[in-house]
N, C-alpha and C positions, 0 to 999 in steps of 0.2 A: 353429354358429359361422360359418365362411366369411366373410361380409361383415364380421364384427366382428374377424376375425383380420388382415385386410389392414392394412398400415401406411400405405397411401396415399403411399408414398415415390416413386412414379412411375418406379421402375426398370423395371417391366414395359413401360411406355409407351416408354421409351428403346430397349428391345430388340425391340419388336413390329414386324415387317416391314410390317404393314398399318396401323400407328398407331392401333390400337383404344384408345379412351380408357376403359380398364377402371376407373381410379380414380373417374371421374365416375359410372360405372355403380354402383360400390360405394356412393358417397355417396347416390345416389337410392334404393338398396335400404334403406339405413339410415334415410333420411327416411320412407320408406313404412312401415317396421317400427316406428319410434319408438325412443327411447333405451332401452337396456338397462342398468340400474344395476349389474348383476352384473359387467359388464366394466370398470367404471370403476376407475382406480387411485386410491390414497390415499383410499379409502373415499368417493370422490365429492365430497370437500370443495371442489375447485375448481369443479365444476359447481354446487354449492350457493352458492358465492360469486358466480358469474355470475348465478344466479337472484335472489340478494339485490340485486345491483347493478341489475338490471332494475326492481326495485321502488322504488329510491331516486331522488331528484330530481337528485343531483349525481354527478359522476364520481369517480375515485379521488383522494383527497387525497394529495399527495406533496411532498417537499422534498429537493433535492439540492444538493451543493456546486457552486460556480460561479455565474455571473451569468446571469440570465434576464430577458427583457422582460416587461412587463405584458401581460395579455390584450388582444388587439386591436392590438398594436404589433409591427411587424417582419414581414418576409416569411417567416421560418423558424419552424416550430413543431417541438417535440420531444415524442414520446410514448414512455415507457419500457416500456409494457406492465404486466404484473402482478408486477413484481419483488419488491415488499415482501411480497406474499402467498406467494411462493416462500420467502422468508426465514422466514416464520411457520410454514409447514407442510411444508417440505422440509429434513430434517436430513441434509444431504449434504456438510457441511464446505465450503460455498461461500457467499460473501457476495454475494448478488444485487444488493443496493442499490449495491454498488460499481460495477456496470455503469452505473447512472444517473449516479452521481457522475463517473465517468470520461468518460462521453459528453458531459456538459455542459462539463467542463473542456477536453476535446479540441476541442469546437466553439468555445469561447471562444478557445482558442489559435489556431484557424484564422480568427479574426475574426468569429465568428458568436455572437450573443446571442439565443438562440431563446426563443420563448414556450414555457412548460412547460404543455402541454395536459392538463387534467384530464378525461380521457375515461373511459369504462367499458372493461371487457375488450373486445378487438376481436371476440370471439365465435368464434375459430378452433376451439377445442376442442368447444364445443357444436354447432357446425356439423358437425364430423367425427363427433360422437356421434349425429347424426340429429335434433337438436332445432332444426329450422329456425325455428320460431316464436320461440324465445328468441333465436336469432341475429338475426332481423329486428328485435327490440325493441332489442337492443344497438346494432345497426347504425344504426337511425334516430336514436338519441340522439347517437351519435358523429359521424355525418355532419352533423347540424345544428350541433353544437358546433364542428366543424372549419370549417364555413361561416361561423359567427359570428366566429371568430377572425381571419378575413381573411388567413390565411397563404397564401402561394403555394407553399411547399415544406414538406412534412411529413417530418421525419427520424425514423426509428425504429431502435432497436438490436436489436429482436427479429425474427428471420427469419420467424416465423409471423405476426406483425403485418403485416409488409411484404407477405407473400403474400396475406393476407386483405384488406387495404386495396386492393391492386392488382387482385385477381381478383374479389372478391365485393362490393366497394363500387363506387359510381359517384361518384367524387370529382372535383371540378374543381380539384384541386391536384396537383402533382408529388409523388409519394411516393418517398422515397429511403432506402436503407439507409445507416447512418452510414459504412460502409466506402466507399461511393461518394463521399460528401461529403469524407471525409478523403483519398481518392485524388486527387480534383481539387485539394484544397488543397496537397497535397505536390507535385503536378505543377506548379502555378502558382507555387510558392515562397512561398506565404502561411505555410506551416508546414514545419518540418523536424524530424524526430525521429531520434535516434541510439540505436542499440542496440550494446552491447559484443559484437557478433558472436555472439549466441546462436543456437543451432541449434533450429529450430522446424519442426513439421509442422502441416499445416492440414487440418481435417475440414470437408467441404462439407455443411452442413445440407440436408436434402431440400427444405425450403421455399425456400431461397435459391438452391440449385443447380438440381436437375432441374425444379422447378416454375417458376422465374423465369429461369434461365439466367445467373445472376450468379456467375461463377467467378473472374473476373480481379481485381475491385476489392480484395477482401481480400488476395490474394496480392501485388498491386502495393503496397499499403500496407506489408506486412511487408518486402518487398524494398527499398523506398525508405527504410526505417528501418535498413537495414544488417543485417537478419536473414539468416541462411543458412537458406533454406527448402528442406526435403527432402520429397518427395512420398511418400505411402503407395502400396502396390501398387494399391489401388482408390481412385481420386480423380476429381474432377470428375464427369462424367456417370455413372461407374461406382462412385462412392463408396458405401460401405455405410451404411445407416440406423443411427442410434444405438439403435434397437430398440423405441422407444415412440412412439406417435402419438396425439394427441388425448386424452392422459391416460387411455388405455385399455390393457388387456391387458399390464400390467407383470408378466410371468411368467418362467418358466425359459427360454422361447424368446427373450424379449427380453434376458435376462441373457446368453445365449450370444452374441447379436449384439454386445452391448457388449464382451464379453471378446475376441471376434475383432477388433473395431475397435481396442481398446487394444493388443492384441498386434501389430497391423499398425503402429500408431504407434511402439511401442517398437522394432520391427525397423528403423526408419529411423535410429535413433541419436539422435533428437531429445531435447532436454531438457524440452520442454513441448509439449502438444497445444493448439493454438489453434483456436477455432471462432467462429461468429457467431450462435449461437442459445442463449438461456438454458436451454431445455429440454435441448439436447444437453449443455450444461455440467452440468445436474442429473443426467441419466441416466448419463453417463460417470463423473462423480465419485461417484455412488451406489455403483458397484461397488468403488471404492477404499476404502469403509468395511469391506468384507470382505477386500480385497486392497490394503492400504496401500502396498505396494511398486510398484503400477502407476503409470504416468505421470500427471502432473497435467494436468487440462483447464482452460484459462482462456478467458474471452471475449476477443475481439480488443480491445474497448475497455479492459478491465482490464489486459491486457498492455501496451497503449500508454499508458494512464493512469499506470501505474507508472513508465514512462519519463519522463513529465512530472514526477512527484513526485521522481524520483531526480536531476533536474536535467539529464538527457541530452536536452535540448530546445533548439532554436534558433529564434528568430524571424528569418526570412530578411530581413525589411525593416529590422530594427533591429540585427541582429548580436549580440543578447544571448545569452549562453550559459546 
């Protein structure tokens, strides 16, 4: 086991006094050993989907609520990741498609009409599984498609897509998490969102937090919406992993980590646990199927999108309520 048990959460790197990059060492071990199907979660269906994508000529077909620009028009592009496949194969009482719907509507409300980029899976999971050859195939298609689109800024709502595009691709575009875009829009006055004083706690995904150092943008968005944000005992650099990485080793150890995280969230007195990673939403809500009394986990875009739908939204420049 060893190399396959590691969550690649980067917590060891945060604590190491010599800054030894143990996660990169683990990745190299996995690449040398080759993918082990017995450690894959969900019977390896998501790896099989990635393999199928690599054989096809086109990217993921998708459609979301809101307005988008035609391919090749506009400086912003949006890629939702593999949301619809999560809806097909993850029965965790979460609507992943709503993340894409909410993201487009929020971008529209901020004055952005993005191109909806039909890419293939970013390759995060297969890379973490040691399948470098498959990752490079997906990467080559996506990089070419992004180049052809002409976008200057690529917006993603998936923390793992952001991590993969920024660290393992060589793109000539600015890659942004949607929380960063919305934070800037709220600060500039292009958009204002109002919450009825809900009490929320925030879970830092490993890919967005320890891997990329993005801690403030999601919190700024929540606070600027009037949310009362309460922090868990372990947050920011010390945040606990949701327990599953790269769609591998979804076992009792992972379940124990999820339980600890939800109990930390509940200890804050929050009404809802907000995060910025669809995988964290899946894994934390999965436990609620066995323990329905546990706190609900929502993606940041879904939480904010429901504010839009409820009418608690103001366009700063027009004064519309």
